[in-house]
C-alpha positions in Angstrom: -82.0 2.7 37.7 -84.1 5.7 38.2 -86.6 5.4 41.2 -89.6 6.1 38.9 -88.7 3.1 36.7 -88.5 0.5 39.4 -92.3 -0.2 39.8 -92.5 -1.4 36.2 -89.5 -3.6 35.7 -91.2 -6.8 36.8 -94.0 -6.3 34.2 -93.7 -8.1 30.8 -92.0 -6.3 27.9 -90.6 -3.6 30.1 -87.0 -2.6 29.7 -84.8 0.1 31.2 -82.4 1.7 28.8 -78.8 0.9 29.6 -77.5 4.5 29.7 -73.8 3.5 29.9 -74.0 1.2 26.9 -76.9 2.9 25.0 -78.3 -0.5 24.4 -81.4 -2.5 25.0 -81.2 -6.2 25.6 -83.6 -9.1 25.1 -87.4 -8.9 24.9 -88.1 -7.6 28.4 -89.4 -10.9 29.8 -86.6 -12.0 32.2 -87.7 -10.2 35.3 -91.4 -10.9 34.6 -90.5 -14.6 34.5 -88.5 -14.3 37.8 -91.5 -12.6 39.4 -93.9 -15.3 38.2 -91.6 -18.1 39.5 -91.2 -16.5 42.9 -94.9 -15.9 43.1 -95.7 -19.6 42.3 -93.4 -20.5 45.2 -95.4 -18.3 47.6 -92.8 -15.5 47.8 -92.0 -12.0 46.7 -89.2 -10.3 44.8 -88.0 -6.8 45.2 -85.3 -4.4 44.0 -83.4 -1.5 45.5 -81.3 0.6 43.2 -79.1 3.8 43.1 -78.8 5.4 39.7 -75.4 5.1 38.3 -74.2 2.8 41.1 -76.0 -0.5 40.9 -79.0 -2.6 41.9 -79.8 -5.3 44.4 -82.5 -7.9 43.8 -83.9 -9.9 46.7 -86.6 -12.6 47.0 -88.1 -14.8 49.6 -90.1 -18.0 49.1 -92.1 -20.4 51.3 -90.3 -23.7 51.3 -92.9 -25.4 53.5 -92.2 -27.4 56.7 -88.5 -28.0 57.1 -88.2 -28.9 60.7 -87.7 -32.6 59.9 -85.1 -31.9 57.2 -81.4 -32.1 58.1 -79.5 -28.9 57.8 -76.3 -29.1 55.8 -73.8 -26.3 55.3 -73.4 -25.2 51.8 -70.0 -26.4 50.4 -68.7 -24.6 47.4 -66.2 -27.1 46.0 -63.5 -26.1 43.7 -64.9 -25.6 40.2 -63.7 -28.2 37.8 -61.5 -26.7 35.1 -63.0 -26.9 31.6 -61.1 -29.6 29.7 -59.3 -28.0 26.8 -60.3 -29.3 23.4 -58.0 -28.5 20.5 -58.3 -28.5 16.8 -55.4 -28.4 14.4 -55.8 -25.2 12.4 -53.1 -23.8 10.1 -54.6 -21.1 7.9 -53.8 -17.5 7.2 -55.4 -14.7 5.2 -57.7 -11.8 6.0 -61.0 -12.1 7.7 -63.8 -9.5 8.1 -66.2 -10.1 11.0 -69.5 -8.3 10.7 -72.0 -8.2 13.7 -73.8 -5.3 15.4 -73.2 -6.8 18.8 -69.7 -5.9 20.1 -69.5 -9.0 22.4 -70.3 -11.3 19.5 -67.7 -9.6 17.3 -65.1 -10.1 20.0 -66.0 -13.7 20.7 -65.9 -14.6 17.0 -62.6 -12.6 16.7 -61.2 -14.7 19.6 -62.1 -17.9 17.8 -60.6 -16.8 14.5 -57.5 -15.4 16.2 -56.5 -19.0 17.1 -55.4 -19.2 13.5 -52.8 -16.9 11.8 -55.5 -14.9 10.0 -55.6 -11.1 10.2 -58.9 -9.9 11.6 -61.0 -6.7 11.0 -64.4 -5.8 12.2 -67.6 -4.0 11.0 -70.7 -3.2 13.0 -73.3 -3.3 10.2 -73.7 -4.0 6.5 -72.8 -0.4 5.4 -69.5 -0.6 7.3 -68.9 -4.1 5.9 -69.4 -2.9 2.3 -67.2 0.1 2.9 -64.4 -2.2 4.3 -64.6 -4.6 1.4 -64.4 -1.8 -1.2 -61.6 -0.1 0.7 -59.6 -3.3 1.0 -60.0 -4.0 -2.7 -59.0 -0.4 -3.5 -55.8 -0.8 -1.6 -54.9 -4.2 -3.0 -55.6 -5.9 0.3 -58.8 -7.9 -0.4 -60.4 -10.0 2.3 -60.2 -13.8 1.9 -63.4 -14.4 3.9 -66.3 -12.4 5.4 -68.3 -13.7 8.4 -71.6 -11.8 8.1 -74.4 -11.6 10.7 -77.8 -11.6 9.1 -79.9 -9.4 11.4 -78.3 -6.0 11.8 -79.5 -2.3 11.8 -78.7 0.2 8.9 -78.1 -2.6 6.4 -78.7 -6.2 7.2 -76.5 -9.1 6.1 -78.4 -10.1 3.0 -78.6 -6.5 1.7 -74.8 -6.2 2.4 -74.1 -9.4 0.5 -76.1 -8.2 -2.5 -74.3 -4.8 -2.5 -70.9 -6.6 -2.3 -71.8 -8.8 -5.3 -73.1 -5.8 -7.3 -69.7 -4.3 -7.0 -68.1 -7.4 -8.5 -66.6 -8.7 -5.3 -66.7 -12.5 -5.3 -65.0 -13.1 -2.0 -66.5 -15.9 0.1 -69.2 -14.7 2.5 -70.5 -16.9 5.3 -73.9 -16.2 6.8 -73.9 -16.2 10.7 -77.4 -16.6 12.2 -79.1 -17.6 15.3 -82.3 -18.6 13.4 -82.9 -22.3 12.8 -86.1 -22.5 10.8 -86.4 -25.3 8.3 -84.9 -24.5 4.9 -83.0 -21.4 6.2 -79.6 -22.7 5.1 -80.9 -23.4 1.5 -82.6 -20.0 1.4 -79.4 -18.2 2.4 -77.3 -20.2 -0.1 -79.8 -19.1 -2.8 -79.3 -15.5 -1.7 -75.6 -15.9 -2.6 -73.9 -16.8 0.6 -71.1 -19.4 0.3 -72.0 -21.2 3.5 -73.9 -20.8 6.8 -72.9 -21.2 10.4 -75.2 -21.0 13.4 -75.1 -19.0 16.6 -73.7 -19.6 19.2 -70.8 -20.4 16.9 -69.4 -23.9 17.3 -65.6 -23.7 17.2 -65.3 -27.0 15.4 -67.7 -25.9 12.7 -65.9 -22.5 12.4 -62.5 -24.2 12.2 -63.8 -26.4 9.3 -65.0 -23.3 7.4 -61.8 -21.5 8.0 -59.8 -24.4 6.6 -62.0 -24.5 3.5 -61.9 -20.8 2.6 -58.6 -19.5 3.9 -55.1 -20.1 2.5 -52.9 -22.5 4.4 -50.4 -21.2 6.9 -48.1 -22.7 9.5 -49.2 -25.3 12.1 -51.1 -23.8 15.1 -53.6 -25.1 17.6 -57.2 -24.0 17.8 -58.0 -24.0 21.6 -61.1 -24.1 23.7 -62.6 -20.6 24.0 -63.3 -20.9 27.7 -59.6 -21.1 28.6 -58.6 -17.8 26.9 -61.5 -15.4 27.3 -59.2 -12.8 28.9 -57.0 -12.9 25.8 -59.6 -11.8 23.4 -58.1 -9.6 20.7 -58.7 -5.8 20.7 -61.3 -4.9 18.1 -60.1 -2.9 15.2 -62.0 -1.7 12.1 -60.5 -2.2 8.7 -57.7 0.2 8.0 -55.5 -0.1 4.9 -51.7 -0.2 5.2 -50.3 3.2 4.4 -47.6 1.8 2.1 -50.0 0.2 -0.3 -50.7 2.0 -3.6 -54.4 2.4 -4.4 -55.8 1.2 -7.7 -57.3 4.5 -8.6 -56.0 8.1 -8.4 -59.1 9.2 -6.4 -59.9 7.3 -3.3 -61.6 7.8 0.1 -59.1 8.9 2.7 -61.4 9.8 5.5 -65.0 8.6 5.3 -65.9 10.6 8.4 -65.1 14.0 6.8 -67.9 16.0 5.1 -65.7 16.9 2.1 -63.8 14.1 0.5 -60.4 15.1 -1.0 -58.7 13.4 -3.8 -55.1 12.3 -3.9 -52.4 14.5 -5.2 -52.5 12.8 -8.6 -54.8 14.6 -11.0 -57.1 12.6 -13.2 -55.9 12.2 -16.8 -57.9 13.3 -19.7 -57.6 10.0 -21.4 -57.1 6.4 -20.4 -53.6 5.4 -21.3 -54.8 1.9 -22.3 -57.2 2.9 -25.0 -57.0 6.6 -25.5 -60.7 7.1 -24.7 -61.9 10.1 -22.7 -62.0 9.5 -18.9 -65.1 10.3 -17.0 -65.2 13.9 -15.9 -64.3 14.7 -12.3 -67.5 16.3 -10.9 -68.3 18.3 -7.8 -71.4 16.7 -6.1 -73.6 17.9 -3.3 -75.3 15.1 -1.3 -78.2 16.1 0.9 -79.2 13.3 3.2 -80.3 13.4 6.9 -79.4 9.7 7.6 -75.7 9.7 8.3 -75.2 6.1 7.3 -77.0 6.5 4.0 -75.0 9.7 3.4 -71.8 7.9 4.2 -72.6 5.2 1.7 -73.4 7.6 -1.1 -70.2 9.4 -0.4 -68.3 6.2 -0.6 -69.8 5.2 -3.9 -69.4 8.6 -5.5 -65.8 8.8 -4.4 -65.0 5.5 -5.9 -66.5 6.8 -9.1 -63.9 9.6 -9.0 -66.0 12.5 -7.9 -65.5 15.1 -5.1 -68.4 15.0 -2.6 -69.8 17.5 -0.1 -72.4 16.3 2.3 -75.1 18.2 4.1 -77.7 16.7 6.5 -80.5 19.3 6.3 -82.0 21.7 3.8 -80.9 24.9 5.5 -77.2 23.9 5.5 -77.5 22.7 1.9 -78.8 26.1 0.8 -76.0 27.9 2.6 -73.4 25.6 0.9 -75.0 26.3 -2.5 -74.6 30.0 -1.9 -70.8 29.9 -1.9 -69.9 26.9 -4.1 -70.7 25.6 -7.6 -71.8 22.0 -8.1 -72.2 19.9 -11.2 -74.7 17.5 -9.6 -77.0 17.4 -6.6 -78.3 14.2 -5.0 -81.0 14.8 -2.4 -83.4 12.9 -0.2 -87.0 14.0 -0.2 -87.6 13.5 3.6 -85.5 16.0 5.5 -86.0 17.3 9.0 -86.4 20.9 8.1 -87.6 21.1 4.5 -90.2 19.5 2.1 -88.0 17.9 -0.5 -89.7 19.4 -3.5 -89.6 22.9 -2.0 -85.9 22.5 -1.3 -85.3 21.2 -4.9 -87.0 24.3 -6.3 -84.8 26.7 -4.2 -81.7 24.8 -5.2 -82.6 25.0 -8.8 -82.8 28.8 -8.5 -79.4 29.0 -6.8 -77.7 26.4 -9.0 -79.6 26.4 -12.3 -76.8 24.5 -14.2 -76.5 21.7 -11.7 -78.1 18.3 -12.5 -80.6 17.4 -9.8 -81.4 13.8 -8.8 -83.8 12.6 -6.1 -82.6 9.7 -4.0 -85.5 8.5 -1.9 -87.1 5.5 -0.3 -90.4 6.5 -2.0 -91.4 6.9 -5.7 -90.9 10.5 -6.8 -93.8 12.5 -8.1 -93.2 12.8 -11.9 -95.4 15.9 -12.2 -93.5 17.7 -9.4 -90.2 16.6 -10.9 -91.2 18.0 -14.3 -92.4 21.4 -12.9 -89.3 21.9 -10.8 -86.8 20.7 -13.4 -85.6 17.6 -11.5 -83.6 15.5 -13.9 -83.9 12.0 -12.5 -84.8 9.9 -9.5 -83.3 6.8 -7.8 -85.1 4.5 -5.4 -83.3 3.4 -2.3 -81.2 1.4 -1.7 -78.9 2.5 -4.5 -75.9 0.8 -5.8 -72.7 2.2 -7.3 -73.9 1.3 -10.7 -77.2 3.2 -10.1 -75.2 6.3 -9.2 -72.9 5.8 -12.2 -75.9 5.8 -14.5 -77.0 9.3 -13.5 -73.8 10.9 -12.4 -71.3 9.3 -14.8 
């Protein structure tokens, strides 16, 4: 820890950023409680620290008069091994574990790995939705999703609703540390199939896995304490390369700015009914939030369109100089441009492009009319919302 931070760390609600992990933990009360306890015992607590190397905490207390007390050497006996407790669990299938805390993902993955299930991971609701849609696209749907409720970017409830809006009826289990009265019933009403608490009880988890996963061969579900070192390496969802996707156009690399389609060109008609297929469009997405941009890109790609993403107004204008687009989807709150000013400039550069506002605030109808903005969507948007304006 930096020297100038040390004087504050025993104060309530003070935290020092964990530079190595880029993470904050807890509420900032732990050291304040330690300080108060030591003070009540008539002592002091102190810390010495070298940035990047480590910290040493020391404390002293006043134990009172001890001259009449016998002195006994401290004996550290051998720690009793934790008695293993096993559950018969013979299930297989595919499980997606969703939690923003890596340690919780790994621990849950360790528990599930005692079965024969294949495990994938996602760190927030956006990534979970992306994984579910990708798995379905590649004919490898998940059999069960274990979904944390409180996550950044998109929480568990929002992710569940998005999954259901896309017609995915796979079982989703809510995972939560909250315990208020009526919470389970509330989450069931939201659409979750079941609820399990944190810390996860292995017996309760085994019961849920046996309910929702297909049967496999006989295995033993062992106590977690005995196999912590054997936790599985975390891997995000990745479709098998030899699987054929359902559609001709699919997302090959969600991290790329421009999404390319597969080699198969879209047909002019559906072979089943001879009706005209939706037109393949070139779409420019302007969104400064990378997660929101990624989600829009995912939805639009699944609708069969080619997407280019820019994260600020200046880059969007430069892109509009050299390329033609059929449709522009843009946020109103950008780091370098007022949204309406940018929309007006884009309309001048691409007068034939349809322009849609995608924002967390209601768009100004007068400004839309004067600029020539065609439509507006309120965040969060679904795939169906985008289909209604883009086609």
